[in-house]
PQR file of N, CA, C, O and H, with PARSE charges and radii, in Angstrom:
ATOM      1  N   UNK A   1     -10.767  32.744  56.373 -0.4000 1.5000
ATOM      2  CA  UNK A   1     -10.172  31.556  56.957 -0.0000 2.0000
ATOM      3  C   UNK A   1      -9.047  31.038  56.070  0.5500 1.7000
ATOM      4  O   UNK A   1      -9.049  31.195  54.849 -0.5500 1.4000
ATOM      5  N   UNK A   2      -8.102  30.424  56.736 -0.4000 1.5000
ATOM      6  CA  UNK A   2      -6.977  29.867  56.006 -0.0000 2.0000
ATOM      7  C   UNK A   2      -7.302  28.468  55.534  0.5500 1.7000
ATOM      8  O   UNK A   2      -7.989  27.704  56.211 -0.5500 1.4000
ATOM      9  H   UNK A   2      -8.101  30.296  57.727  0.4000 1.0000
ATOM     10  N   UNK A   3      -6.813  28.162  54.404 -0.4000 1.5000
ATOM     11  CA  UNK A   3      -7.006  26.835  53.837 -0.0000 2.0000
ATOM     12  C   UNK A   3      -6.022  25.881  54.520  0.5500 1.7000
ATOM     13  O   UNK A   3      -4.878  26.275  54.748 -0.5500 1.4000
ATOM     14  H   UNK A   3      -6.255  28.782  53.853  0.4000 1.0000
ATOM     15  N   UNK A   4      -6.412  24.649  54.856 -0.4000 1.5000
ATOM     16  CA  UNK A   4      -5.508  23.743  55.586 -0.0000 2.0000
ATOM     17  C   UNK A   4      -4.229  23.416  54.812  0.5500 1.7000
ATOM     18  O   UNK A   4      -3.170  23.261  55.421 -0.5500 1.4000
ATOM     19  H   UNK A   4      -7.341  24.329  54.671  0.4000 1.0000
ATOM     20  N   UNK A   5      -4.303  23.311  53.506 -0.4000 1.5000
ATOM     21  CA  UNK A   5      -3.102  23.020  52.729 -0.0000 2.0000
ATOM     22  C   UNK A   5      -2.125  24.196  52.761  0.5500 1.7000
ATOM     23  O   UNK A   5      -0.906  24.026  52.745 -0.5500 1.4000
ATOM     24  H   UNK A   5      -5.163  23.437  53.011  0.4000 1.0000
ATOM     25  N   UNK A   6      -2.703  25.378  52.805 -0.4000 1.5000
ATOM     26  CA  UNK A   6      -1.858  26.563  52.812 -0.0000 2.0000
ATOM     27  C   UNK A   6      -1.066  26.637  54.125  0.5500 1.7000
ATOM     28  O   UNK A   6       0.118  26.973  54.113 -0.5500 1.4000
ATOM     29  H   UNK A   6      -3.694  25.516  52.818  0.4000 1.0000
ATOM     30  N   UNK A   7      -1.705  26.330  55.242 -0.4000 1.5000
ATOM     31  CA  UNK A   7      -0.998  26.384  56.526 -0.0000 2.0000
ATOM     32  C   UNK A   7       0.072  25.299  56.587  0.5500 1.7000
ATOM     33  O   UNK A   7       1.152  25.520  57.135 -0.5500 1.4000
ATOM     34  H   UNK A   7      -2.667  26.057  55.253  0.4000 1.0000
ATOM     35  N   UNK A   8      -0.228  24.125  56.023 -0.4000 1.5000
ATOM     36  CA  UNK A   8       0.748  23.041  56.012 -0.0000 2.0000
ATOM     37  C   UNK A   8       1.979  23.469  55.196  0.5500 1.7000
ATOM     38  O   UNK A   8       3.112  23.221  55.608 -0.5500 1.4000
ATOM     39  H   UNK A   8      -1.105  23.946  55.578  0.4000 1.0000
ATOM     40  N   UNK A   9       1.762  24.092  54.073 -0.4000 1.5000
ATOM     41  CA  UNK A   9       2.861  24.562  53.239 -0.0000 2.0000
ATOM     42  C   UNK A   9       3.666  25.628  53.976  0.5500 1.7000
ATOM     43  O   UNK A   9       4.893  25.658  53.885 -0.5500 1.4000
ATOM     44  H   UNK A   9       0.841  24.294  53.739  0.4000 1.0000
ATOM     45  N   UNK A  10       2.981  26.492  54.699 -0.4000 1.5000
ATOM     46  CA  UNK A  10       3.673  27.530  55.464 -0.0000 2.0000
ATOM     47  C   UNK A  10       4.579  26.923  56.526  0.5500 1.7000
ATOM     48  O   UNK A  10       5.707  27.379  56.713 -0.5500 1.4000
ATOM     49  H   UNK A  10       1.984  26.467  54.773  0.4000 1.0000
ATOM     50  N   UNK A  11       4.097  25.900  57.221 -0.4000 1.5000
ATOM     51  CA  UNK A  11       4.916  25.289  58.272 -0.0000 2.0000
ATOM     52  C   UNK A  11       6.125  24.589  57.667  0.5500 1.7000
ATOM     53  O   UNK A  11       7.210  24.617  58.249 -0.5500 1.4000
ATOM     54  H   UNK A  11       3.181  25.529  57.068  0.4000 1.0000
ATOM     55  N   UNK A  12       5.953  23.965  56.510 -0.4000 1.5000
ATOM     56  CA  UNK A  12       7.082  23.308  55.845 -0.0000 2.0000
ATOM     57  C   UNK A  12       8.126  24.350  55.457  0.5500 1.7000
ATOM     58  O   UNK A  12       9.322  24.136  55.654 -0.5500 1.4000
ATOM     59  H   UNK A  12       5.072  23.943  56.038  0.4000 1.0000
ATOM     60  N   UNK A  13       7.683  25.460  54.914 -0.4000 1.5000
ATOM     61  CA  UNK A  13       8.595  26.528  54.515 -0.0000 2.0000
ATOM     62  C   UNK A  13       9.305  27.078  55.748  0.5500 1.7000
ATOM     63  O   UNK A  13      10.509  27.333  55.710 -0.5500 1.4000
ATOM     64  H   UNK A  13       6.712  25.633  54.754  0.4000 1.0000
ATOM     65  N   UNK A  14       8.563  27.262  56.843 -0.4000 1.5000
ATOM     66  CA  UNK A  14       9.163  27.793  58.063 -0.0000 2.0000
ATOM     67  C   UNK A  14      10.211  26.837  58.623  0.5500 1.7000
ATOM     68  O   UNK A  14      11.271  27.280  59.066 -0.5500 1.4000
ATOM     69  H   UNK A  14       7.585  27.054  56.873  0.4000 1.0000
ATOM     70  N   UNK A  15       9.933  25.541  58.610 -0.4000 1.5000
ATOM     71  CA  UNK A  15      10.886  24.561  59.121 -0.0000 2.0000
ATOM     72  C   UNK A  15      12.145  24.548  58.255  0.5500 1.7000
ATOM     73  O   UNK A  15      13.264  24.497  58.766 -0.5500 1.4000
ATOM     74  H   UNK A  15       9.072  25.182  58.250  0.4000 1.0000
ATOM     75  N   UNK A  16      11.948  24.594  56.957 -0.4000 1.5000
ATOM     76  CA  UNK A  16      13.104  24.594  56.061 -0.0000 2.0000
ATOM     77  C   UNK A  16      13.928  25.867  56.247  0.5500 1.7000
ATOM     78  O   UNK A  16      15.159  25.832  56.233 -0.5500 1.4000
ATOM     79  H   UNK A  16      11.040  24.636  56.542  0.4000 1.0000
ATOM     80  N   UNK A  17      13.244  26.968  56.419 -0.4000 1.5000
ATOM     81  CA  UNK A  17      13.973  28.218  56.572 -0.0000 2.0000
ATOM     82  C   UNK A  17      14.743  28.228  57.895  0.5500 1.7000
ATOM     83  O   UNK A  17      15.829  28.804  57.968 -0.5500 1.4000
ATOM     84  H   UNK A  17      12.244  26.997  56.431  0.4000 1.0000
ATOM     85  N   UNK A  18      14.198  27.598  58.941 -0.4000 1.5000
ATOM     86  CA  UNK A  18      14.928  27.520  60.209 -0.0000 2.0000
ATOM     87  C   UNK A  18      16.194  26.692  60.033  0.5500 1.7000
ATOM     88  O   UNK A  18      17.263  27.069  60.513 -0.5500 1.4000
ATOM     89  H   UNK A  18      13.317  27.130  58.882  0.4000 1.0000
ATOM     90  N   UNK A  19      16.067  25.557  59.338 -0.4000 1.5000
ATOM     91  CA  UNK A  19      17.237  24.717  59.099 -0.0000 2.0000
ATOM     92  C   UNK A  19      18.254  25.476  58.248  0.5500 1.7000
ATOM     93  O   UNK A  19      19.460  25.437  58.491 -0.5500 1.4000
ATOM     94  H   UNK A  19      15.199  25.251  58.948  0.4000 1.0000
ATOM     95  N   UNK A  20      17.723  26.157  57.254 -0.4000 1.5000
ATOM     96  CA  UNK A  20      18.598  26.933  56.362 -0.0000 2.0000
ATOM     97  C   UNK A  20      19.318  28.018  57.164  0.5500 1.7000
ATOM     98  O   UNK A  20      20.514  28.243  56.979 -0.5500 1.4000
ATOM     99  H   UNK A  20      16.743  26.189  57.057  0.4000 1.0000
ATOM    100  N   UNK A  21      18.593  28.683  58.046 -0.4000 1.5000
ATOM    101  CA  UNK A  21      19.200  29.740  58.858 -0.0000 2.0000
ATOM    102  C   UNK A  21      20.298  29.169  59.753  0.5500 1.7000
ATOM    103  O   UNK A  21      21.364  29.767  59.897 -0.5500 1.4000
ATOM    104  H   UNK A  21      17.621  28.501  58.196  0.4000 1.0000
ATOM    105  N   UNK A  22      20.030  28.013  60.351 -0.4000 1.5000
ATOM    106  CA  UNK A  22      21.026  27.393  61.222 -0.0000 2.0000
ATOM    107  C   UNK A  22      22.285  27.027  60.432  0.5500 1.7000
ATOM    108  O   UNK A  22      23.403  27.229  60.906 -0.5500 1.4000
ATOM    109  H   UNK A  22      19.164  27.527  60.234  0.4000 1.0000
ATOM    110  N   UNK A  23      22.096  26.492  59.238 -0.4000 1.5000
ATOM    111  CA  UNK A  23      23.245  26.144  58.402 -0.0000 2.0000
ATOM    112  C   UNK A  23      24.007  27.398  57.975  0.5500 1.7000
ATOM    113  O   UNK A  23      25.238  27.416  57.949 -0.5500 1.4000
ATOM    114  H   UNK A  23      21.188  26.327  58.853  0.4000 1.0000
ATOM    115  N   UNK A  24      23.252  28.440  57.643 -0.4000 1.5000
ATOM    116  CA  UNK A  24      23.892  29.693  57.245 -0.0000 2.0000
ATOM    117  C   UNK A  24      24.713  30.271  58.395  0.5500 1.7000
ATOM    118  O   UNK A  24      25.807  30.794  58.182 -0.5500 1.4000
ATOM    119  H   UNK A  24      22.252  28.425  57.665  0.4000 1.0000
ATOM    120  N   UNK A  25      24.180  30.174  59.617 -0.4000 1.5000
ATOM    121  CA  UNK A  25      24.902  30.690  60.772 -0.0000 2.0000
ATOM    122  C   UNK A  25      26.184  29.897  61.008  0.5500 1.7000
ATOM    123  O   UNK A  25      27.206  30.462  61.396 -0.5500 1.4000
ATOM    124  H   UNK A  25      23.292  29.749  59.790  0.4000 1.0000
ATOM    125  N   UNK A  26      26.127  28.589  60.773 -0.4000 1.5000
ATOM    126  CA  UNK A  26      27.322  27.758  60.944 -0.0000 2.0000
ATOM    127  C   UNK A  26      28.376  28.116  59.894  0.5500 1.7000
ATOM    128  O   UNK A  26      29.567  28.182  60.199 -0.5500 1.4000
ATOM    129  H   UNK A  26      25.297  28.130  60.458  0.4000 1.0000
ATOM    130  N   UNK A  27      27.933  28.344  58.667 -0.4000 1.5000
ATOM    131  CA  UNK A  27      28.851  28.633  57.566 -0.0000 2.0000
ATOM    132  C   UNK A  27      29.264  30.100  57.508  0.5500 1.7000
ATOM    133  O   UNK A  27      30.164  30.470  56.755 -0.5500 1.4000
ATOM    134  H   UNK A  27      26.966  28.290  58.419  0.4000 1.0000
ATOM    135  N   UNK A  28      28.610  30.918  58.296 -0.4000 1.5000
ATOM    136  CA  UNK A  28      28.868  32.351  58.266 -0.0000 2.0000
ATOM    137  C   UNK A  28      30.296  32.639  58.737  0.5500 1.7000
ATOM    138  O   UNK A  28      30.785  32.017  59.680 -0.5500 1.4000
ATOM    139  H   UNK A  28      27.878  30.617  58.908  0.4000 1.0000
ATOM    140  N   UNK A  29      30.939  33.561  58.088 -0.4000 1.5000
ATOM    141  CA  UNK A  29      32.300  33.934  58.461 -0.0000 2.0000
ATOM    142  C   UNK A  29      32.231  34.773  59.727  0.5500 1.7000
ATOM    143  O   UNK A  29      31.516  35.773  59.796 -0.5500 1.4000
ATOM    144  H   UNK A  29      30.541  34.066  57.322  0.4000 1.0000
ATOM    145  N   UNK A  30      32.984  34.344  60.715 -0.4000 1.5000
ATOM    146  CA  UNK A  30      32.970  35.060  61.981 -0.0000 2.0000
ATOM    147  C   UNK A  30      33.935  36.232  61.904  0.5500 1.7000
ATOM    148  O   UNK A  30      35.052  36.100  61.404 -0.5500 1.4000
ATOM    149  H   UNK A  30      33.564  33.532  60.658  0.4000 1.0000
ATOM    150  N   UNK A  31      33.494  37.377  62.403 -0.4000 1.5000
ATOM    151  CA  UNK A  31      34.350  38.556  62.406 -0.0000 2.0000
ATOM    152  C   UNK A  31      35.197  38.539  63.672  0.5500 1.7000
ATOM    153  O   UNK A  31      34.700  38.331  64.779 -0.5500 1.4000
ATOM    154  H   UNK A  31      32.586  37.484  62.810  0.4000 1.0000
ATOM    155  N   UNK A  32      36.473  38.761  63.476 -0.4000 1.5000
ATOM    156  CA  UNK A  32      37.406  38.749  64.593 -0.0000 2.0000
ATOM    157  C   UNK A  32      37.933  40.165  64.785  0.5500 1.7000
ATOM    158  O   UNK A  32      38.189  40.880  63.816 -0.5500 1.4000
ATOM    159  H   UNK A  32      36.877  38.930  62.577  0.4000 1.0000
ATOM    160  N   UNK A  33      38.091  40.560  66.032 -0.4000 1.5000
ATOM    161  CA  UNK A  33      38.594  41.896  66.320 -0.0000 2.0000
ATOM    162  C   UNK A  33      40.023  42.023  65.809  0.5500 1.7000
ATOM    163  O   UNK A  33      40.807  41.077  65.891 -0.5500 1.4000
ATOM    164  H   UNK A  33      37.883  39.979  66.819  0.4000 1.0000
ATOM    165  N   UNK A  34      40.356  43.199  65.281 -0.4000 1.5000
ATOM    166  CA  UNK A  34      41.700  43.419  64.755 -0.0000 2.0000
ATOM    167  C   UNK A  34      42.714  43.428  65.898  0.5500 1.7000
ATOM    168  O   UNK A  34      42.408  43.833  67.020 -0.5500 1.4000
ATOM    169  H   UNK A  34      39.719  43.968  65.215  0.4000 1.0000
ATOM    170  N   UNK A  35      43.909  42.978  65.590 -0.4000 1.5000
ATOM    171  CA  UNK A  35      44.971  42.951  66.587 -0.0000 2.0000
ATOM    172  C   UNK A  35      45.417  44.375  66.897  0.5500 1.7000
ATOM    173  O   UNK A  35      45.448  45.239  66.020 -0.5500 1.4000
ATOM    174  H   UNK A  35      44.158  42.649  64.678  0.4000 1.0000
ATOM    175  N   UNK A  36      45.757  44.597  68.145 -0.4000 1.5000
ATOM    176  CA  UNK A  36      46.220  45.917  68.550 -0.0000 2.0000
ATOM    177  C   UNK A  36      47.652  46.113  68.070  0.5500 1.7000
ATOM    178  O   UNK A  36      48.458  45.184  68.095 -0.5500 1.4000
ATOM    179  H   UNK A  36      45.732  43.895  68.857  0.4000 1.0000
ATOM    180  N   UNK A  37      47.957  47.326  67.635 -0.4000 1.5000
ATOM    181  CA  UNK A  37      49.308  47.618  67.174 -0.0000 2.0000
ATOM    182  C   UNK A  37      50.236  47.702  68.381  0.5500 1.7000
ATOM    183  O   UNK A  37      49.913  48.320  69.395 -0.5500 1.4000
ATOM    184  H   UNK A  37      47.301  48.081  67.615  0.4000 1.0000
ATOM    185  N   UNK A  38      51.391  47.069  68.245 -0.4000 1.5000
ATOM    186  CA  UNK A  38      52.370  47.097  69.320 -0.0000 2.0000
ATOM    187  C   UNK A  38      53.552  47.956  68.903  0.5500 1.7000
ATOM    188  O   UNK A  38      53.921  48.006  67.730 -0.5500 1.4000
ATOM    189  H   UNK A  38      51.653  46.567  67.421  0.4000 1.0000
ATOM    190  N   UNK A  39      54.134  48.626  69.878 -0.4000 1.5000
ATOM    191  CA  UNK A  39      55.291  49.455  69.603 -0.0000 2.0000
ATOM    192  C   UNK A  39      56.509  48.575  69.371  0.5500 1.7000
ATOM    193  O   UNK A  39      56.629  47.492  69.942 -0.5500 1.4000
ATOM    194  H   UNK A  39      53.834  48.585  70.831  0.4000 1.0000
ATOM    195  N   UNK A  40      57.411  49.059  68.521 -0.4000 1.5000
ATOM    196  CA  UNK A  40      58.637  48.310  68.276 -0.0000 2.0000
ATOM    197  C   UNK A  40      59.525  48.409  69.512  0.5500 1.7000
ATOM    198  O   UNK A  40      59.609  49.470  70.130 -0.5500 1.4000
ATOM    199  H   UNK A  40      57.314  49.939  68.057  0.4000 1.0000
ATOM    200  N   UNK A  41      60.181  47.326  69.871 -0.4000 1.5000
ATOM    201  CA  UNK A  41      61.065  47.394  71.043 -0.0000 2.0000
ATOM    202  C   UNK A  41      62.282  48.264  70.748  0.5500 1.7000
ATOM    203  O   UNK A  41      62.774  48.316  69.621 -0.5500 1.4000
ATOM    204  H   UNK A  41      60.113  46.464  69.368  0.4000 1.0000
ATOM    205  N   UNK A  42      62.750  48.939  71.782 -0.4000 1.5000
ATOM    206  CA  UNK A  42      63.912  49.806  71.606 -0.0000 2.0000
ATOM    207  C   UNK A  42      65.167  48.958  71.523  0.5500 1.7000
ATOM    208  O   UNK A  42      65.286  47.930  72.189 -0.5500 1.4000
ATOM    209  H   UNK A  42      62.351  48.897  72.698  0.4000 1.0000
ATOM    210  N   UNK A  43      66.099  49.402  70.696 -0.4000 1.5000
ATOM    211  CA  UNK A  43      67.352  48.669  70.553 -0.0000 2.0000
ATOM    212  C   UNK A  43      68.227  48.923  71.779  0.5500 1.7000
ATOM    213  O   UNK A  43      68.345  50.050  72.258 -0.5500 1.4000
ATOM    214  H   UNK A  43      66.003  50.237  70.155  0.4000 1.0000
ATOM    215  N   UNK A  44      68.826  47.864  72.264 -0.4000 1.5000
ATOM    216  CA  UNK A  44      69.694  47.980  73.427 -0.0000 2.0000
ATOM    217  C   UNK A  44      71.135  48.033  72.949  0.5500 1.7000
ATOM    218  O   UNK A  44      71.641  47.074  72.367 -0.5500 1.4000
ATOM    219  H   UNK A  44      68.730  46.948  71.875  0.4000 1.0000
ATOM    220  N   UNK A  45      71.796  49.165  73.201 -0.4000 1.5000
ATOM    221  CA  UNK A  45      73.203  49.302  72.814 -0.0000 2.0000
ATOM    222  C   UNK A  45      73.968  49.872  74.000  0.5500 1.7000
ATOM    223  O   UNK A  45      73.503  50.800  74.662 -0.5500 1.4000
ATOM    224  H   UNK A  45      71.385  49.944  73.674  0.4000 1.0000
ATOM    225  N   UNK A  46      75.147  49.308  74.263 -0.4000 1.5000
ATOM    226  CA  UNK A  46      75.973  49.788  75.368 -0.0000 2.0000
ATOM    227  C   UNK A  46      76.803  50.989  74.920  0.5500 1.7000
ATOM    228  O   UNK A  46      76.604  52.104  75.402 -0.5500 1.4000
ATOM    229  H   UNK A  46      75.525  48.554  73.725  0.4000 1.0000
ATOM    230  N   UNK A  47      77.726  50.755  74.002 -0.4000 1.5000
ATOM    231  CA  UNK A  47      78.570  51.829  73.479 -0.0000 2.0000
ATOM    232  C   UNK A  47      78.597  51.750  71.963  0.5500 1.7000
ATOM    233  O   UNK A  47      78.743  50.674  71.383 -0.5500 1.4000
ATOM    234  H   UNK A  47      77.888  49.849  73.610  0.4000 1.0000
ATOM    235  N   UNK A  48      78.455  52.898  71.340 -0.4000 1.5000
ATOM    236  CA  UNK A  48      78.490  52.917  69.876 -0.0000 2.0000
ATOM    237  C   UNK A  48      79.922  52.754  69.367  0.5500 1.7000
ATOM    238  O   UNK A  48      80.128  52.285  68.247 -0.5500 1.4000
ATOM    239  H   UNK A  48      78.337  53.772  71.811  0.4000 1.0000
ATOM    240  N   UNK A  49      80.913  53.136  70.177 -0.4000 1.5000
ATOM    241  CA  UNK A  49      82.313  53.035  69.759 -0.0000 2.0000
ATOM    242  C   UNK A  49      82.727  51.579  69.585  0.5500 1.7000
ATOM    243  O   UNK A  49      83.490  51.255  68.675 -0.5500 1.4000
ATOM    244  H   UNK A  49      80.746  53.517  71.087  0.4000 1.0000
ATOM    245  N   UNK A  50      82.232  50.704  70.445 -0.4000 1.5000
ATOM    246  CA  UNK A  50      82.580  49.288  70.350 -0.0000 2.0000
ATOM    247  C   UNK A  50      82.101  48.701  69.032  0.5500 1.7000
ATOM    248  O   UNK A  50      82.790  47.883  68.421 -0.5500 1.4000
ATOM    249  H   UNK A  50      81.612  50.966  71.185  0.4000 1.0000
ATOM    250  N   UNK A  51      80.936  49.114  68.601 -0.4000 1.5000
ATOM    251  CA  UNK A  51      80.381  48.585  67.354 -0.0000 2.0000
ATOM    252  C   UNK A  51      81.235  48.983  66.156  0.5500 1.7000
ATOM    253  O   UNK A  51      81.411  48.189  65.232 -0.5500 1.4000
ATOM    254  H   UNK A  51      80.376  49.779  69.097  0.4000 1.0000
ATOM    255  N   UNK A  52      81.770  50.207  66.164 -0.4000 1.5000
ATOM    256  CA  UNK A  52      82.565  50.657  65.021 -0.0000 2.0000
ATOM    257  C   UNK A  52      83.880  49.884  64.935  0.5500 1.7000
ATOM    258  O   UNK A  52      84.386  49.649  63.838 -0.5500 1.4000
ATOM    259  H   UNK A  52      81.627  50.852  66.914  0.4000 1.0000
ATOM    260  N   UNK A  53      84.440  49.487  66.081 -0.4000 1.5000
ATOM    261  CA  UNK A  53      85.678  48.718  66.063 -0.0000 2.0000
ATOM    262  C   UNK A  53      85.432  47.304  65.558  0.5500 1.7000
ATOM    263  O   UNK A  53      86.287  46.733  64.879 -0.5500 1.4000
ATOM    264  H   UNK A  53      84.029  49.677  66.973  0.4000 1.0000
ATOM    265  N   UNK A  54      84.300  46.743  65.872 -0.4000 1.5000
ATOM    266  CA  UNK A  54      83.990  45.378  65.478 -0.0000 2.0000
ATOM    267  C   UNK A  54      83.728  45.267  63.977  0.5500 1.7000
ATOM    268  O   UNK A  54      83.972  44.225  63.369 -0.5500 1.4000
ATOM    269  H   UNK A  54      83.606  47.206  66.423  0.4000 1.0000
ATOM    270  N   UNK A  55      83.231  46.351  63.393 -0.4000 1.5000
ATOM    271  CA  UNK A  55      82.929  46.308  61.960 -0.0000 2.0000
ATOM    272  C   UNK A  55      84.210  46.150  61.160  0.5500 1.7000
ATOM    273  O   UNK A  55      85.227  46.764  61.483 -0.5500 1.4000
ATOM    274  H   UNK A  55      83.034  47.197  63.887  0.4000 1.0000
ATOM    275  N   UNK A  56      84.166  45.351  60.144 -0.4000 1.5000
ATOM    276  CA  UNK A  56      85.321  45.100  59.294 -0.0000 2.0000
ATOM    277  C   UNK A  56      85.577  46.322  58.427  0.5500 1.7000
ATOM    278  O   UNK A  56      84.658  46.876  57.824 -0.5500 1.4000
ATOM    279  H   UNK A  56      83.340  44.853  59.882  0.4000 1.0000
ATOM    280  N   UNK A  57      86.819  46.727  58.372 -0.4000 1.5000
ATOM    281  CA  UNK A  57      87.152  47.864  57.522 -0.0000 2.0000
ATOM    282  C   UNK A  57      87.218  47.404  56.082  0.5500 1.7000
ATOM    283  O   UNK A  57      87.706  46.316  55.778 -0.5500 1.4000
ATOM    284  H   UNK A  57      87.566  46.277  58.861  0.4000 1.0000
ATOM    285  N   UNK A  58      86.726  48.241  55.215 -0.4000 1.5000
ATOM    286  CA  UNK A  58      86.688  47.877  53.806 -0.0000 2.0000
ATOM    287  C   UNK A  58      88.098  47.807  53.230  0.5500 1.7000
ATOM    288  O   UNK A  58      88.458  46.838  52.561 -0.5500 1.4000
ATOM    289  H   UNK A  58      86.330  49.126  55.462  0.4000 1.0000
ATOM    290  N   UNK A  59      88.889  48.836  53.494 -0.4000 1.5000
ATOM    291  CA  UNK A  59      90.286  48.851  53.051 -0.0000 2.0000
ATOM    292  C   UNK A  59      91.086  49.524  54.165  0.5500 1.7000
ATOM    293  O   UNK A  59      90.895  50.709  54.438 -0.5500 1.4000
ATOM    294  H   UNK A  59      88.597  49.623  54.038  0.4000 1.0000
ATOM    295  N   UNK A  60      91.965  48.788  54.798 -0.4000 1.5000
ATOM    296  CA  UNK A  60      92.736  49.390  55.901 -0.0000 2.0000
ATOM    297  C   UNK A  60      93.536  50.594  55.416  0.5500 1.7000
ATOM    298  O   UNK A  60      93.885  50.695  54.240 -0.5500 1.4000
ATOM    299  H   UNK A  60      92.120  47.825  54.577  0.4000 1.0000
ATOM    300  N   UNK A  61      93.821  51.508  56.350 -0.4000 1.5000
ATOM    301  CA  UNK A  61      94.575  52.714  55.996 -0.0000 2.0000
ATOM    302  C   UNK A  61      95.973  52.335  55.511  0.5500 1.7000
ATOM    303  O   UNK A  61      96.584  51.398  56.024 -0.5500 1.4000
ATOM    304  H   UNK A  61      93.537  51.426  57.306  0.4000 1.0000
ATOM    305  N   UNK A  62      96.469  53.071  54.522 -0.4000 1.5000
ATOM    306  CA  UNK A  62      97.802  52.812  53.993 -0.0000 2.0000
ATOM    307  C   UNK A  62      97.798  51.831  52.835  0.5500 1.7000
ATOM    308  O   UNK A  62      98.781  51.748  52.099 -0.5500 1.4000
ATOM    309  H   UNK A  62      95.973  53.833  54.106  0.4000 1.0000
ATOM    310  N   UNK A  63      96.737  51.099  52.662 -0.4000 1.5000
ATOM    311  CA  UNK A  63      96.671  50.145  51.559 -0.0000 2.0000
ATOM    312  C   UNK A  63      96.118  50.869  50.340  0.5500 1.7000
ATOM    313  O   UNK A  63      95.076  51.521  50.410 -0.5500 1.4000
ATOM    314  H   UNK A  63      95.938  51.166  53.261  0.4000 1.0000
ATOM    315  N   UNK A  64      96.823  50.747  49.230 -0.4000 1.5000
ATOM    316  CA  UNK A  64      96.397  51.463  48.029 -0.0000 2.0000
ATOM    317  C   UNK A  64      95.265  50.728  47.331  0.5500 1.7000
ATOM    318  O   UNK A  64      94.999  49.547  47.554 -0.5500 1.4000
ATOM    319  H   UNK A  64      97.670  50.218  49.174  0.4000 1.0000
ATOM    320  N   UNK A  65      94.628  51.491  46.486 -0.4000 1.5000
ATOM    321  CA  UNK A  65      93.525  50.927  45.721 -0.0000 2.0000
ATOM    322  C   UNK A  65      94.090  49.986  44.663  0.5500 1.7000
ATOM    323  O   UNK A  65      95.094  50.309  44.029 -0.5500 1.4000
ATOM    324  H   UNK A  65      94.844  52.450  46.305  0.4000 1.0000
ATOM    325  N   UNK A  66      93.468  48.835  44.463 -0.4000 1.5000
ATOM    326  CA  UNK A  66      93.987  47.916  43.444 -0.0000 2.0000
ATOM    327  C   UNK A  66      93.837  48.521  42.047  0.5500 1.7000
ATOM    328  O   UNK A  66      92.954  49.347  41.815 -0.5500 1.4000
ATOM    329  H   UNK A  66      92.652  48.572  44.978  0.4000 1.0000
ATOM    330  N   UNK A  67      94.710  48.103  41.113 -0.4000 1.5000
ATOM    331  CA  UNK A  67      94.622  48.664  39.752 -0.0000 2.0000
ATOM    332  C   UNK A  67      93.288  48.301  39.093  0.5500 1.7000
ATOM    333  O   UNK A  67      92.743  47.215  39.294 -0.5500 1.4000
ATOM    334  H   UNK A  67      95.428  47.432  41.302  0.4000 1.0000
ATOM    335  N   UNK A  68      92.787  49.248  38.303 -0.4000 1.5000
ATOM    336  CA  UNK A  68      91.510  49.002  37.636 -0.0000 2.0000
ATOM    337  C   UNK A  68      91.695  48.042  36.481  0.5500 1.7000
ATOM    338  O   UNK A  68      92.734  48.041  35.820 -0.5500 1.4000
ATOM    339  H   UNK A  68      93.230  50.130  38.140  0.4000 1.0000
ATOM    340  N   UNK A  69      90.700  47.237  36.244 -0.4000 1.5000
ATOM    341  CA  UNK A  69      90.742  46.295  35.136 -0.0000 2.0000
ATOM    342  C   UNK A  69      90.277  47.031  33.887  0.5500 1.7000
ATOM    343  O   UNK A  69      89.186  47.599  33.862 -0.5500 1.4000
ATOM    344  H   UNK A  69      89.856  47.237  36.781  0.4000 1.0000
ATOM    345  N   UNK A  70      91.108  47.018  32.854 -0.4000 1.5000
ATOM    346  CA  UNK A  70      90.763  47.719  31.622 -0.0000 2.0000
ATOM    347  C   UNK A  70      89.822  46.835  30.820  0.5500 1.7000
ATOM    348  O   UNK A  70      90.131  45.681  30.524 -0.5500 1.4000
ATOM    349  H   UNK A  70      91.995  46.556  32.874  0.4000 1.0000
ATOM    350  N   UNK A  71      88.687  47.385  30.478 -0.4000 1.5000
ATOM    351  CA  UNK A  71      87.711  46.630  29.694 -0.0000 2.0000
ATOM    352  C   UNK A  71      87.444  47.390  28.412  0.5500 1.7000
ATOM    353  O   UNK A  71      87.191  48.595  28.427 -0.5500 1.4000
ATOM    354  H   UNK A  71      88.435  48.322  30.718  0.4000 1.0000
ATOM    355  N   UNK A  72      87.503  46.690  27.332 -0.4000 1.5000
ATOM    356  CA  UNK A  72      87.259  47.326  26.041 -0.0000 2.0000
ATOM    357  C   UNK A  72      85.900  46.896  25.532  0.5500 1.7000
ATOM    358  O   UNK A  72      85.479  45.753  25.705 -0.5500 1.4000
ATOM    359  H   UNK A  72      87.709  45.712  27.320  0.4000 1.0000
ATOM    360  N   UNK A  73      85.235  47.830  24.909 -0.4000 1.5000
ATOM    361  CA  UNK A  73      83.948  47.488  24.307 -0.0000 2.0000
ATOM    362  C   UNK A  73      84.202  46.586  23.113  0.5500 1.7000
ATOM    363  O   UNK A  73      85.249  46.685  22.474 -0.5500 1.4000
ATOM    364  H   UNK A  73      85.578  48.758  24.768  0.4000 1.0000
ATOM    365  N   UNK A  74      83.264  45.715  22.808 -0.4000 1.5000
ATOM    366  CA  UNK A  74      83.439  44.667  21.810 -0.0000 2.0000
ATOM    367  C   UNK A  74      83.809  45.129  20.417  0.5500 1.7000
ATOM    368  O   UNK A  74      83.285  44.553  19.464 -0.5500 1.4000
ATOM    369  H   UNK A  74      82.413  45.635  23.327  0.4000 1.0000
ATOM    370  N   UNK A  75      84.647  46.098  20.217 -0.4000 1.5000
ATOM    371  CA  UNK A  75      84.945  46.494  18.862 -0.0000 2.0000
ATOM    372  C   UNK A  75      86.307  46.796  18.657  0.5500 1.7000
ATOM    373  O   UNK A  75      86.701  47.149  17.546 -0.5500 1.4000
ATOM    374  H   UNK A  75      85.073  46.566  20.991  0.4000 1.0000
TER
END
């Protein structure tokens, strides 16, 4: 036979563990499904020739290279 104090202690432990479980479930980190990978959208271009004309030329044709700056080492 079970002792009455022992059963009372068991019920107290069970009640506390239920409360503890409920709190643990609330604090538990929820796992979220990973996001699906999406494909990159394709670039929309009309004509590639138009883009090359719009780009700024670094040095127009016929223009000479500027003279180099002479730098001497510190001696």
